C-alpha positions as CSV (number, residue, x, y, z in Angstrom):
1,M,79.6,1.1,-23.8
2,S,79.3,0.6,-27.6
3,E,76.3,-1.0,-29.3
4,I,78.2,-4.2,-30.1
5,D,79.2,-4.5,-26.5
6,Y,75.6,-4.4,-25.4
7,E,74.8,-7.1,-27.9
8,K,77.6,-9.4,-26.6
9,L,76.7,-8.7,-23.0
10,A,73.0,-9.6,-23.7
11,E,74.1,-12.8,-25.4
12,I,76.3,-13.8,-22.4
13,E,73.5,-13.2,-20.0
14,L,71.0,-15.1,-22.2
15,Q,73.5,-18.1,-22.2
16,K,73.7,-17.8,-18.4
17,D,69.9,-17.9,-18.1
18,E,69.9,-21.1,-20.2
19,A,72.6,-22.6,-18.1
20,E,70.7,-21.9,-14.9
21,D,67.6,-23.4,-16.4
22,A,69.4,-26.5,-17.4
23,Q,71.0,-26.8,-14.0
24,S,67.7,-26.4,-12.2
25,N,66.2,-29.0,-14.6
26,Q,63.5,-26.5,-15.5
27,E,63.8,-27.0,-19.3
28,K,65.9,-29.6,-21.0
29,T,64.7,-29.1,-24.5
30,F,63.2,-26.3,-26.5
31,I,59.7,-27.3,-27.5
32,P,57.1,-24.5,-28.0
33,P,53.7,-25.6,-26.6
34,P,51.3,-26.6,-29.3
35,L,48.7,-24.1,-30.3
36,E,45.2,-25.3,-31.2
37,D,43.1,-22.5,-32.7
38,P,40.2,-23.8,-34.7
39,E,39.3,-20.2,-35.6
40,L,42.6,-19.6,-37.5
41,N,42.0,-19.9,-41.2
42,I,44.9,-21.0,-43.5
43,N,44.0,-18.0,-45.7
44,H,44.9,-15.6,-42.9
45,P,47.4,-13.0,-44.3
46,Y,49.9,-13.9,-41.6
47,Y,49.0,-17.6,-41.1
48,D,52.7,-18.5,-41.1
49,V,53.3,-16.4,-38.0
50,A,49.8,-16.5,-36.4
51,R,49.8,-20.3,-36.2
52,H,52.4,-20.2,-33.5
53,G,50.3,-18.2,-31.1
54,I,53.1,-15.8,-30.2
55,I,50.7,-12.8,-30.2
56,Q,47.3,-13.2,-28.6
57,L,44.4,-11.1,-27.4
58,A,43.9,-11.9,-23.7
59,G,40.7,-10.0,-23.3
60,D,39.9,-6.7,-21.5
61,D,41.2,-5.2,-18.3
62,N,39.0,-3.5,-15.7
63,S,38.9,-0.3,-17.7
64,G,37.7,-2.0,-20.8
65,R,41.1,-1.8,-22.6
66,K,42.2,-4.6,-24.9
67,V,45.1,-6.6,-23.5
68,I,47.6,-8.0,-26.1
69,T,50.2,-10.5,-25.0
70,F,53.5,-11.4,-26.6
71,N,54.6,-14.9,-25.6
72,C,58.3,-15.8,-26.1
73,C,57.7,-19.4,-25.1
74,R,55.7,-19.9,-28.3
75,M,58.5,-18.6,-30.6
76,P,60.0,-21.5,-32.6
77,P,63.7,-21.6,-33.5
78,S,64.8,-18.6,-35.6
79,H,65.3,-20.7,-38.8
80,Q,61.6,-21.6,-38.6
81,L,60.3,-18.1,-38.2
82,N,60.6,-15.0,-40.4
83,H,61.2,-12.2,-37.8
84,T,60.4,-9.5,-40.4
85,R,57.0,-11.2,-40.8
86,L,56.6,-11.3,-37.1
87,L,57.1,-7.6,-36.8
88,E,54.6,-7.0,-39.6
89,Y,52.1,-9.3,-37.9
90,L,52.6,-7.5,-34.6
91,K,51.8,-4.2,-36.3
92,Y,48.9,-5.7,-38.2
93,T,47.5,-6.9,-34.8
94,L,48.0,-3.6,-33.0
95,D,46.5,-1.6,-35.9
96,Q,43.1,-3.0,-34.9
97,Y,43.4,-1.4,-31.4
98,V,45.7,1.7,-31.6
99,E,42.7,4.1,-32.0
100,N,41.6,3.0,-28.5
101,D,43.4,2.7,-25.2
102,Y,45.2,-0.7,-25.0
103,T,47.7,-2.6,-22.9
104,V,50.6,-4.9,-23.9
105,V,52.0,-7.7,-21.7
106,Y,55.3,-9.2,-22.7
107,F,56.1,-12.7,-21.4
108,H,59.8,-13.1,-21.5
109,Y,60.0,-16.7,-20.3
110,G,61.0,-19.1,-23.1
111,L,63.3,-16.8,-25.0
112,K,66.5,-18.8,-25.8
113,S,69.5,-18.5,-28.1
114,L,67.6,-20.8,-30.5
115,N,64.7,-18.5,-31.0
116,K,65.7,-15.0,-30.0
117,P,65.6,-12.2,-32.6
118,S,68.7,-10.2,-33.3
119,L,69.4,-6.9,-31.5
120,K,69.1,-5.2,-34.9
121,W,65.6,-6.6,-35.2
122,L,64.7,-5.1,-31.8
123,Q,66.1,-1.7,-32.9
124,T,64.1,-1.9,-36.1
125,A,60.9,-2.8,-34.1
126,Y,61.5,0.1,-31.8
127,K,61.8,2.5,-34.7
128,E,58.7,1.1,-36.3
129,F,56.5,1.8,-33.3
130,D,56.0,5.5,-33.8
131,R,53.5,7.8,-32.1
132,K,50.6,6.0,-33.8
133,Y,51.2,3.0,-31.6
134,K,52.4,4.8,-28.4
135,K,49.7,7.5,-28.0
136,N,47.0,5.1,-26.6
137,L,49.3,2.5,-25.1
138,K,48.4,2.8,-21.5
139,A,50.6,0.1,-20.0
140,L,53.5,-2.2,-21.0
141,Y,54.1,-5.1,-18.5
142,V,57.1,-7.3,-18.6
143,V,56.6,-10.7,-17.0
144,H,59.6,-12.8,-15.8
145,P,62.4,-10.4,-16.8
146,T,65.8,-12.1,-16.8
147,N,69.2,-10.5,-16.9
148,F,69.1,-10.5,-20.7
149,I,66.0,-8.3,-20.8
150,K,67.3,-6.1,-18.0
151,I,70.5,-5.3,-19.8
152,L,68.5,-4.4,-22.9
153,W,66.4,-2.0,-21.0
154,N,69.2,-0.6,-18.8
155,I,67.4,-1.4,-15.6
156,F,69.5,-4.3,-14.4
157,K,70.5,-3.3,-10.9
158,P,67.1,-1.9,-9.6
159,L,65.3,-5.1,-10.7
160,I,67.9,-7.5,-9.4
161,R,67.7,-5.8,-6.0
162,H,63.9,-6.1,-6.0
163,D,63.9,-9.7,-7.1
164,E,66.5,-10.7,-4.5
165,N,64.4,-8.9,-1.7
166,L,61.3,-10.8,-2.8
167,R,63.1,-14.1,-2.9
168,G,64.6,-13.5,0.5
169,K,61.2,-12.7,2.0
170,Q,59.5,-15.7,0.4
171,K,62.3,-18.3,1.0
172,G,60.9,-21.1,3.0
173,K,57.5,-19.7,3.3
174,L,54.3,-21.2,1.9
175,P,52.0,-18.9,-0.1
176,P,49.2,-17.4,2.0
177,V,45.9,-19.1,1.9
178,V,43.3,-16.8,0.3
179,K,39.7,-17.5,1.4
180,I,37.2,-16.8,-1.3
181,P,33.8,-15.7,0.1
182,P,30.8,-17.4,-1.4
183,P,29.0,-15.4,-4.1
184,R,26.3,-13.0,-2.9
185,P,22.9,-13.1,-4.5
186,P,22.3,-10.1,-6.8
187,L,20.5,-7.1,-5.4
188,P,16.9,-6.5,-6.7
189,T,18.2,-3.3,-8.3
190,Q,21.4,-4.9,-9.7
191,Q,22.2,-4.1,-13.4
192,F,25.8,-5.3,-13.8
193,G,26.7,-8.9,-14.0
194,V,23.1,-10.1,-14.2
195,S,21.0,-11.3,-17.2
196,L,18.7,-9.2,-19.3
197,Q,15.8,-11.2,-18.1
198,Y,16.7,-10.5,-14.4
199,I,16.8,-6.8,-15.1
200,K,13.5,-6.9,-17.0
201,D,11.8,-8.8,-14.2
202,K,13.0,-6.3,-11.6
203,N,12.1,-3.2,-13.7
204,K,8.4,-3.7,-14.4
205,G,9.0,-5.6,-17.6
206,E,10.9,-2.8,-19.3
207,L,12.8,-4.3,-22.3
208,I,15.7,-1.8,-22.3
209,P,17.9,-1.9,-19.1
210,P,17.9,1.4,-17.3
211,V,21.7,1.8,-17.4
212,L,21.7,1.3,-21.2
213,K,18.8,3.7,-21.7
214,Q,20.4,6.4,-19.5
215,T,23.9,6.2,-20.9
216,V,22.6,6.2,-24.5
217,S,20.3,9.1,-23.8
218,Y,23.1,11.1,-22.2
219,L,25.6,10.4,-25.0
220,K,23.0,11.1,-27.7
221,R,22.5,14.6,-26.2
222,K,26.1,15.5,-25.4
223,G,28.4,13.1,-27.1
224,L,27.5,12.5,-30.7
225,R,30.2,14.8,-32.0
226,V,32.9,14.1,-29.4
227,E,36.0,13.0,-31.2
228,G,37.1,9.5,-30.2
229,L,33.9,8.7,-28.3
230,F,34.3,5.1,-26.9
231,R,38.0,5.1,-27.6
232,R,39.1,6.5,-24.2
233,S,39.2,4.9,-20.8
234,A,38.2,6.4,-17.5
235,S,39.2,6.2,-13.9
236,I,38.7,2.6,-12.7
237,Q,37.6,3.9,-9.2
238,T,35.0,6.2,-10.8
239,I,33.6,3.4,-13.0
240,K,33.3,1.2,-9.9
241,D,31.6,4.0,-8.0
242,V,29.1,4.5,-10.8
243,Q,28.4,0.8,-11.1
244,K,27.8,0.7,-7.4
245,L,25.2,3.5,-7.6
246,Y,23.4,1.7,-10.4
247,N,23.4,-1.6,-8.6
248,Q,22.0,0.0,-5.5
249,G,19.2,1.6,-7.6
250,K,20.4,5.1,-7.0
251,S,20.2,7.9,-9.6
252,V,23.3,8.8,-11.6
253,N,23.9,12.3,-12.9
254,F,26.8,12.2,-15.4
255,D,27.1,16.0,-15.4
256,D,28.6,15.6,-11.9
257,Y,31.7,13.8,-13.3
258,D,32.5,16.3,-16.1
259,D,33.8,13.5,-18.3
260,I,31.8,12.4,-21.4
261,H,33.9,9.2,-21.5
262,I,32.5,7.9,-18.2
263,P,29.0,7.0,-19.5
264,A,30.7,5.6,-22.6
265,V,32.8,3.2,-20.5
266,I,29.8,2.4,-18.4
267,L,27.9,1.3,-21.4
268,K,30.7,-0.9,-22.7
269,T,31.1,-2.3,-19.1
270,F,27.5,-3.2,-18.9
271,L,27.6,-5.2,-22.2
272,R,30.9,-6.9,-21.2
273,E,29.6,-8.0,-17.8
274,L,26.4,-9.7,-19.1
275,P,26.5,-13.4,-18.2
276,E,25.8,-14.2,-21.8
277,P,26.8,-11.9,-24.7
278,L,24.0,-9.8,-26.3
279,L,24.4,-11.8,-29.5
280,T,24.3,-15.0,-27.5
281,F,26.8,-17.9,-27.4
282,E,24.7,-19.8,-29.9
283,C,25.4,-17.3,-32.6
284,Y,29.2,-17.3,-32.1
285,D,30.1,-19.9,-34.7
286,H,27.5,-18.5,-37.2
287,I,29.1,-15.1,-36.9
288,L,32.6,-16.5,-37.4
289,G,31.5,-17.8,-40.7
290,I,30.6,-14.4,-42.1
291,T,34.0,-14.1,-43.9
292,N,33.2,-17.3,-45.8
293,V,30.0,-15.6,-47.3
294,E,30.2,-13.9,-50.6
295,S,30.5,-10.1,-50.1
296,S,27.3,-9.3,-51.8
297,L,25.4,-11.7,-49.5
298,R,26.9,-10.7,-46.1
299,V,24.2,-8.2,-45.2
300,T,21.5,-10.8,-45.9
301,R,23.4,-13.3,-43.8
302,C,23.7,-10.8,-40.9
303,K,20.0,-10.2,-41.1
304,Q,19.3,-14.0,-40.9
305,I,21.5,-14.3,-37.8
306,V,19.9,-11.3,-36.1
307,Q,16.4,-12.4,-36.9
308,G,17.1,-15.7,-35.1
309,L,17.9,-14.0,-31.8
310,P,15.6,-14.3,-28.8
311,E,13.1,-11.5,-28.7
312,H,14.6,-9.6,-25.8
313,N,18.2,-9.8,-27.1
314,Y,16.9,-8.5,-30.5
315,V,15.2,-5.5,-29.0
316,V,18.2,-4.5,-26.9
317,L,20.6,-5.0,-29.9
318,K,18.4,-3.0,-32.2
319,Y,18.3,-0.2,-29.6
320,L,22.1,-0.2,-29.2
321,I,22.9,-0.5,-32.9
322,C,20.5,2.3,-33.8
323,F,22.5,4.5,-31.5
324,L,25.9,3.4,-32.8
325,H,24.6,4.0,-36.4
326,M,23.7,7.6,-35.3
327,I,27.3,8.0,-34.0
328,S,28.7,6.7,-37.3
329,Q,26.7,9.3,-39.2
330,E,28.6,12.0,-37.3
331,S,32.0,10.5,-38.1
332,I,33.2,13.6,-39.9
333,Y,33.2,15.2,-36.4
334,N,33.8,12.3,-34.0
335,R,36.0,10.1,-36.4
336,M,34.0,7.1,-35.2
337,T,33.1,5.3,-38.4
338,G,31.3,2.0,-38.5
339,S,34.6,0.2,-38.7
340,N,36.1,2.1,-35.7
341,L,33.0,1.4,-33.6
342,A,33.1,-2.2,-34.6
343,C,36.7,-2.5,-33.3
344,V,35.4,-1.2,-29.9
345,F,32.1,-3.1,-29.7
346,G,32.8,-6.4,-31.5
347,L,34.0,-8.3,-28.4
348,N,31.5,-6.5,-26.2
349,L,28.6,-8.0,-28.2
350,I,29.9,-11.6,-28.8
351,W,32.4,-13.9,-27.2
352,P,32.8,-17.7,-27.0
353,S,31.3,-19.7,-24.2
354,K,34.7,-20.9,-23.1
355,G,37.9,-18.9,-23.0
356,T,38.4,-15.7,-25.0
357,A,38.2,-15.1,-28.7
358,S,41.5,-15.6,-30.5
359,L,43.1,-12.9,-32.7
360,S,42.0,-14.8,-35.8
361,A,38.4,-14.5,-34.7
362,L,38.5,-10.7,-34.5
363,V,38.2,-10.2,-38.3
364,P,34.8,-11.9,-38.6
365,L,33.5,-10.6,-35.3
366,N,34.4,-7.0,-36.1
367,L,33.2,-7.4,-39.7
368,F,29.8,-8.6,-38.5
369,T,29.5,-5.7,-36.1
370,E,30.5,-3.2,-38.7
371,L,27.8,-4.6,-41.1
372,L,25.2,-4.2,-38.3
373,I,26.1,-0.6,-37.9
374,D,26.5,0.4,-41.5
375,F,23.4,-1.4,-42.7
376,Y,21.3,-0.9,-39.6
377,S,18.1,0.0,-41.6
378,N,18.3,-3.0,-43.9
379,I,19.1,-5.5,-41.1
380,F,16.5,-4.4,-38.6
381,N,13.6,-3.2,-40.8
382,S,11.5,-6.4,-40.9
383,R,11.0,-7.4,-37.3
384,T,9.0,-5.3,-34.8
385,V,8.5,-6.4,-31.2
386,P,5.6,-5.0,-29.0
387,G,7.0,-2.5,-26.5
388,E,10.3,-1.9,-28.3
389,I,11.7,1.6,-28.3
390,L,14.5,3.4,-30.1
391,P,16.9,6.0,-28.9
């Protein structure tokens, strides 16, 4: 079948989908849901596209990979959106993550004749996403695929059969009731998912959590010059097994796993599972304001924010950033500059108290983290805490 036939067929199926929606009274009018993002600055280079919320950072998956979502229901009518700019913004967003493993989730629901891009645009987009974007893309999920999207991807029949089987099995049945067990109290030896204070109290007052000290020590000895350190993921089951050992107070020998990326993922997981981020919820808004500070004064502002941290958070942060600074000094070998490390660690050090950070928040969060790493000596040179140690 020729290219133009595919385009006509896709358009016919899209119109059928819309007719079915109208018939089932699911959607009478096309109104993208409003987006309220107080972190989005009007000076954002792609504000005209970003304000719609089509592309969003959803957070991390169980392997610590960033999850980027594309939401068709937020796309306005085509005459209100420059699709060329949309493609540029998508690349701009992914450029912040392509050096690390990441996942994309495409939500097809909401794509209509009024807002759909042309087939030519889709072809252009496909050509634009070269190996740079594909090499670390670990998964692409399509949610609510309709006949339109199935035709485009040439998988119409298998998916239809699957959908019909599911509908047949579920017809007339109520969803199963899932009983959620009450939360268990943490183990005395637990290190993941508990506060720094809890770990300190259970480890004879030691300021640096054992899991952080052990992973940093191991990576310092064997990983400083490993290319792409902290960019790669590891087996989810292996990470869970190692977490279980730590939580049970058992020893972990990373040599047994023969994978330098396992301690790296464990370190990131520890930070991400803290009940409160290492940089604290209180500092979140202050950190977002770093882009409003004159360039020559940003390091000073970073220092002010860091100096205001609780003593324990400050000690742990200083220990971690000292290590990340060491890694950045070996970037000629490992290719992990302060900027690259900031892209990995920014959202592992700070996140909002409610929901997840928006894409517009990534610039200041990553910039702040990069300044901490690159200007480690300047920022941490004037405060010493009794009992603190460095890697």
